[in-house]
C-alpha positions in Angstrom: -40.1 3.1 13.3 -37.8 2.6 10.3 -35.1 1.2 12.5 -37.6 -1.4 13.9 -38.6 -2.3 10.3 -35.0 -2.8 9.3 -34.3 -4.9 12.4 -37.3 -7.1 11.7 -36.2 -7.6 8.1 -32.6 -8.4 9.2 -34.0 -11.0 11.7 -35.5 -12.9 8.7 -32.2 -13.1 6.7 -31.5 -16.6 8.0 -34.8 -18.0 6.9 -34.0 -21.2 4.9 -36.7 -20.5 2.4 -35.0 -18.9 -0.6 -38.3 -17.2 -1.7 -38.6 -15.5 1.7 -35.0 -14.5 1.7 -35.4 -13.0 -1.8 -38.3 -10.9 -0.7 -36.4 -9.8 2.5 -33.3 -9.0 0.4 -35.4 -6.8 -2.0 -37.0 -5.0 1.0 -33.7 -4.3 2.7 -32.1 -3.1 -0.6 -34.8 -0.5 -0.9 -33.2 1.3 2.1 -30.1 1.9 0.0 -26.5 2.4 1.3 -27.7 3.9 4.6 -28.5 0.4 5.8 -24.9 -0.9 5.2 -23.4 0.2 8.6 -26.2 -1.7 10.4 -25.6 -4.8 8.2 -21.8 -4.6 8.9 -22.4 -4.4 12.7 -24.8 -7.4 12.4 -22.1 -9.3 10.5 -19.5 -8.7 13.2 -21.7 -9.3 16.3 -24.2 -11.9 15.3 -24.1 -15.4 16.7 -26.0 -16.9 13.7 -24.4 -19.5 11.5 -22.5 -19.3 8.1 -25.6 -19.0 6.0 -26.6 -15.8 7.8 -23.2 -14.3 7.5 -22.9 -15.3 3.9 -26.3 -13.6 3.1 -25.3 -10.5 5.0 -22.1 -10.3 2.9 -24.2 -10.7 -0.3 -26.5 -8.0 0.8 -23.8 -5.5 1.6 -22.0 -6.2 -1.7 -25.2 -6.0 -3.7 -26.3 -2.7 -2.1 -22.8 -1.3 -2.4 -22.4 -2.3 -6.0 -25.6 -0.5 -7.0 -24.4 2.6 -5.2 -20.9 2.5 -6.7 -22.2 1.9 -10.2 -24.3 5.0 -10.0 -21.4 7.0 -8.7 -19.1 5.5 -11.3 -21.4 6.6 -14.1 -21.4 10.1 -12.7 -17.6 10.0 -12.4 -17.0 8.8 -15.9 -19.4 11.5 -17.3 -17.6 14.3 -15.5 -15.1 16.3 -17.5 -12.1 15.9 -15.2 -12.5 12.2 -14.1 -10.7 13.1 -10.9 -8.3 10.2 -10.2 -8.6 10.5 -6.4 -12.4 10.3 -6.6 -12.2 7.2 -8.8 -9.8 5.5 -6.4 -12.0 6.3 -3.5 -15.0 4.7 -5.2 -13.0 1.5 -5.6 -12.0 1.8 -1.9 -15.7 1.9 -1.0 -16.2 -1.5 -2.7 -14.2 -3.1 0.1 -14.9 -0.6 2.9 -18.5 0.7 2.4 -18.5 2.7 5.6 -14.9 4.0 5.4 -14.4 7.7 6.2 -13.1 9.2 2.9 -12.4 12.5 4.6 -9.7 10.8 6.7 -8.1 9.5 3.4 -8.3 13.0 1.9 -6.7 14.5 5.0 -3.8 12.1 5.0 -3.1 12.9 1.3 -3.4 16.6 2.1 -0.8 16.2 4.9 1.6 14.5 2.5 1.0 17.1 -0.1 1.8 19.8 2.4 5.1 18.2 3.1 6.0 18.2 -0.6 4.7 21.7 -1.2 7.0 23.1 1.5 10.0 21.9 -0.4 9.0 23.1 -3.8 9.8 26.4 -5.6 9.3 27.8 -9.1 12.9 27.5 -10.0 13.1 23.7 -9.7 13.5 21.5 -12.8 11.3 18.5 -13.4 14.0 16.1 -12.1 14.4 18.2 -8.9 10.7 18.2 -8.3 10.6 14.4 -8.6 13.6 14.1 -6.3 11.7 16.0 -3.7 8.5 14.0 -4.2 10.5 10.8 -3.9 12.2 12.0 -0.7 8.9 12.9 1.0 7.0 9.8 -0.1 9.5 7.1 0.2 11.9 8.4 2.9 9.9 10.8 5.1 6.6 8.9 5.0 8.1 5.5 4.3 6.0 4.2 1.4 7.4 1.2 -0.5 6.4 -1.5 -3.0 4.9 -4.6 -1.4 7.2 -7.1 -3.0 6.6 -9.9 -0.5 2.8 -9.9 -0.9 2.5 -8.6 -4.4 -1.0 -9.8 -5.4 -2.8 -8.9 -2.1 -6.0 -7.0 -2.7 -5.0 -4.7 0.1 -2.3 -3.3 -2.2 -5.0 -1.8 -4.4 -7.2 -0.1 -1.8 -6.0 3.5 -1.2 -7.0 3.5 2.5 -4.9 0.3 3.1 -2.0 1.7 1.2 -2.0 4.9 3.3 -2.2 2.9 6.5 0.3 0.2 5.7 2.6 2.4 3.6 2.9 -0.5 1.1 1.3 -0.8 -2.3 1.4 -2.2 -5.8 2.9 -0.4 -8.8 -0.5 0.9 -9.7 -1.7 2.1 -6.3 1.6 3.8 -5.5 1.4 5.4 -9.0 -2.1 6.6 -8.2 -1.0 8.2 -5.0 2.0 9.8 -6.7 0.0 11.2 -9.6 -2.8 12.5 -7.2 -0.1 14.4 -5.2 1.7 15.6 -8.3 -1.4 16.9 -10.1 -2.6 18.7 -6.9 0.7 20.6 -7.1 0.4 21.3 -10.8 3.3 18.9 -11.6 2.6 17.3 -15.0 2.9 13.6 -14.1 0.5 11.0 -15.5 0.1 7.2 -15.7 1.5 5.0 -18.3 -0.3 1.7 -18.8 2.5 -0.7 -19.4 1.7 -4.4 -19.6 2.7 -6.3 -16.4 3.7 -3.1 -14.7 2.5 0.5 -14.2 4.7 3.6 -14.3 4.4 7.4 -14.6 5.6 9.9 -17.1 6.7 13.5 -16.7 5.3 15.5 -19.6 7.7 17.9 -21.4 5.2 20.8 -21.2 7.6 23.5 -22.0 9.8 21.8 -24.6 12.7 21.6 -22.2 14.5 18.9 -24.2 14.5 20.9 -27.4 15.7 24.0 -25.6 18.6 22.1 -24.2 19.4 21.0 -27.8 18.8 17.4 -26.8 16.7 14.8 -28.6 13.1 15.8 -28.1 11.3 13.3 -26.0 8.9 11.2 -28.0 5.2 11.7 -27.3 6.1 15.0 -25.4 7.5 13.1 -22.5 10.6 14.2 -20.6 11.2 11.1 -18.6 9.5 8.2 -16.8 9.1 7.4 -13.1 8.8 4.0 -11.4 7.0 4.5 -8.1 7.3 0.8 -7.2 11.1 1.3 -7.1 11.1 4.4 -4.9 10.4 6.7 -7.8 13.4 5.8 -9.9 13.7 7.9 -13.0 13.8 5.8 -16.2 13.9 6.5 -19.9 12.4 5.2 -23.1 15.2 2.7 -23.8 14.5 1.0 -20.6 10.9 0.6 -21.6 12.1 -0.8 -24.9 14.2 -3.4 -23.1 11.3 -4.3 -20.7 9.0 -4.9 -23.7 11.7 -6.9 -25.4 12.0 -9.3 -22.5 8.2 -9.8 -22.5 8.4 -10.4 -26.2 5.9 -7.6 -26.8 5.8 -5.1 -29.6 6.7 -1.4 -28.9 3.2 -0.1 -29.3 2.7 3.7 -28.9 0.2 3.2 -26.1 2.9 1.6 -23.9 4.8 4.9 -23.9 2.1 7.5 -23.8 0.1 8.8 -20.8 -3.3 7.0 -20.3 -6.4 8.6 -19.1 -7.8 8.2 -15.6 -10.6 5.9 -16.7 -7.9 3.4 -17.9 -6.2 3.6 -14.5 -9.4 2.8 -12.6 -10.3 0.0 -15.0 -6.8 -1.5 -14.4 -7.3 -1.2 -10.7 -10.5 -3.3 -11.0 -8.6 -5.9 -13.0 -5.8 -6.1 -10.4 -8.4 -6.6 -7.7 -10.1 -9.4 -9.6 -6.8 -11.2 -9.9 -6.0 -10.6 -6.2 -9.3 -11.9 -4.9 -9.1 -14.9 -7.3 -5.7 -15.7 -5.7 -7.5 -15.7 -2.3 -10.4 -17.8 -3.6 -12.9 -15.1 -2.7 -15.5 -15.7 -5.4 -18.1 -13.3 -3.9 -15.7 -10.4 -4.3 -14.6 -11.6 -7.8 -18.2 -11.7 -8.9 -18.9 -8.2 -7.5 -15.8 -6.8 -9.2 -16.8 -8.4 -12.5 -20.2 -6.7 -12.3 -18.5 -3.4 -11.6 -16.1 -4.1 -14.5 -19.1 -4.7 -16.8 -20.7 -1.5 -15.7 -17.5 0.3 -16.4 -17.2 -1.3 -19.9 -20.7 -0.3 -20.8 -20.0 3.3 -19.7 -16.9 3.4 -21.9 -18.8 1.9 -24.9 -21.5 4.6 -24.7 -19.0 7.4 -24.4 
């Protein structure tokens, strides 16, 4: 019965009367995210014209945005703000019906490969060397330098399937893997780039009678360059070339909400480059929701 009602409503989507479409849209949205697979199938198989397809796209995005917004509020109010969960929410913006379990399983498979090579006697540098070997050599991940601004570089599912990503998406994957293995690696929100830092949790630098790492950081990692280890002076030089001041926030780990917010910004830029205004509009709405959540917190 419900299926028949949905089918009847979908058949009215192409009605040229905007008032009728507005009513139909409202009725379909009442069914929530469960109706999205049916709308996606209709989009792929329908013989109707551009108006119909455009309205289907609008409906899918509108329903999905409402669903993601609710989940994003729950995510932001959670104590841990799990980075993988945040990235999966953004993935659902583009792929509403994607199987997140498959993404989790693939990450678990990579994690297992790293775990098998680790032991308690390894230094931070040695752990990073192992992670780099597994991620970039064994599994073949790399920075997408030829299509740098593509939105596909920012969706975790696409990154896992193509083995290519942006500085941010590769850093997200790297951090998710590291944190699942209790390795203290976190994101650093550099302007025009995104890197990771390895926290000096045990005061290694001072025990070795070296200069204690500023902000409690042992060293930095550049996932876009196959996990190259870098140090503070290289960040200094990077900021100098950009004619930017050496602000503390450019050196310290950022929280996961900052990472997800930057992921949204990257996607807005990527879809603007493609001229996809519908996606840009949806992402801006999501960005506004995110901003309101942060303001209230």
